[in-house]
N, C-alpha and C positions, 0 to 999 in steps of 0.2 A: 715744466711748461708746456701747456699744452696750443701747439699751433694752432689749433680750431674753434679753445677758446679762450688764451688767456693766460694772464699769467694765474695761480692760485689768487686771492683775495683780491684781483682785481671785478668790476661787477661786470663784467663778460665772462669770467668767471663764475660770477653767481648768478646771476639769472641762467644759464646754462644749465646751472643744478637743479634750483626751481624744476617741479612736479610741475604746473602748470604756468603759460606766459603768465603775464602780469593780463588784467584784464585793456581793453584799450582806454577804457576811462581811465585807469592808476596808471599808463604808461602819459596820456596824455598831461596827466597832474607833473607828475615824473620832471616831467619833460619842462612846461611854467615851471617848475622852485627852480630848478638849474638855472634856467636861460631870467631869471627874478635876481638871483644871486649874479651870477655871472655882470648883468647890469649894474646892478649895485655894488658889483665887488664886494661882496657879502663871504665869509670864510663858513666854514662848515663847523667852525671852532665861534665865532660869534654868530651864526642864528642856532647855536645850537644853547647858547649862554639866553639869547634875546628868548627865545622859546619856554627853554627850562626843560630842557630833553639833554643827554648824552651826545659827544659828537659822532661815534658808535652806529648811534639811532642815526642819526640825519644823514653817514654814508649808507649806510643801508637800503633805505627810505631813495635817495638820490644813483644807486649803482641798482633797484633794484632789484636787492636780492630778498629783501622782505616786503610785504606788506606794511602800508602804515595805518594805525589804528583812528579812528576817526580822532580822536581828542590829536594825536601827535602829529595831524594834517592840521586840525585846526590851530594849534599854539605853534605849529610851524610857520602856515599864512599870517598869523596875527605879527611873530619873528619879524616877519619880510616888511611888516606895516601893512597890511592890505585887510581883506572879511571878506568872509568864504559867502556866498551869497545865492543863491537859486533859484533862476531863473527856468520857467515856463520855454523848452526847446525853441518851439513857434516863437516865440518873442524871439529868443535870442538871436534864432534864424533872419530871422525883419530887422533887426538891428544890424545885424554884420554886414546883411545887404545893402542898409542903409548908409553906413559906413563905407562902404565899398564904391558906392555909385558916389558917393561926397569923394572920396581921395582921388576917383577921376574927373571930378569937375576941376577938384582944382588944381590937377595936372594937365588936362590941357586945356585948362584956361577960361 
């Protein structure tokens, strides 16, 4: 075990061995997938079965050991009960700002 990068086979070790870091968007998707799985108490094996991929593929994606192919991403997202949708960045930011404002108003009464 290398104390700086974790034990071999761990996500931290796998990410340290990559030649280039994951793009920020890919890292954001990876974190989102992990959160959705945690919130829904979905195991890697359950997602693999629902998505029609191997548990090893799920593990590699979630640890950042490999980038996912678009088809794998779509199967994983749909396996979690979601749809992959593209929204113009400006429209997304406006919707995010409206949601934040609504939450502030709800909180402040």
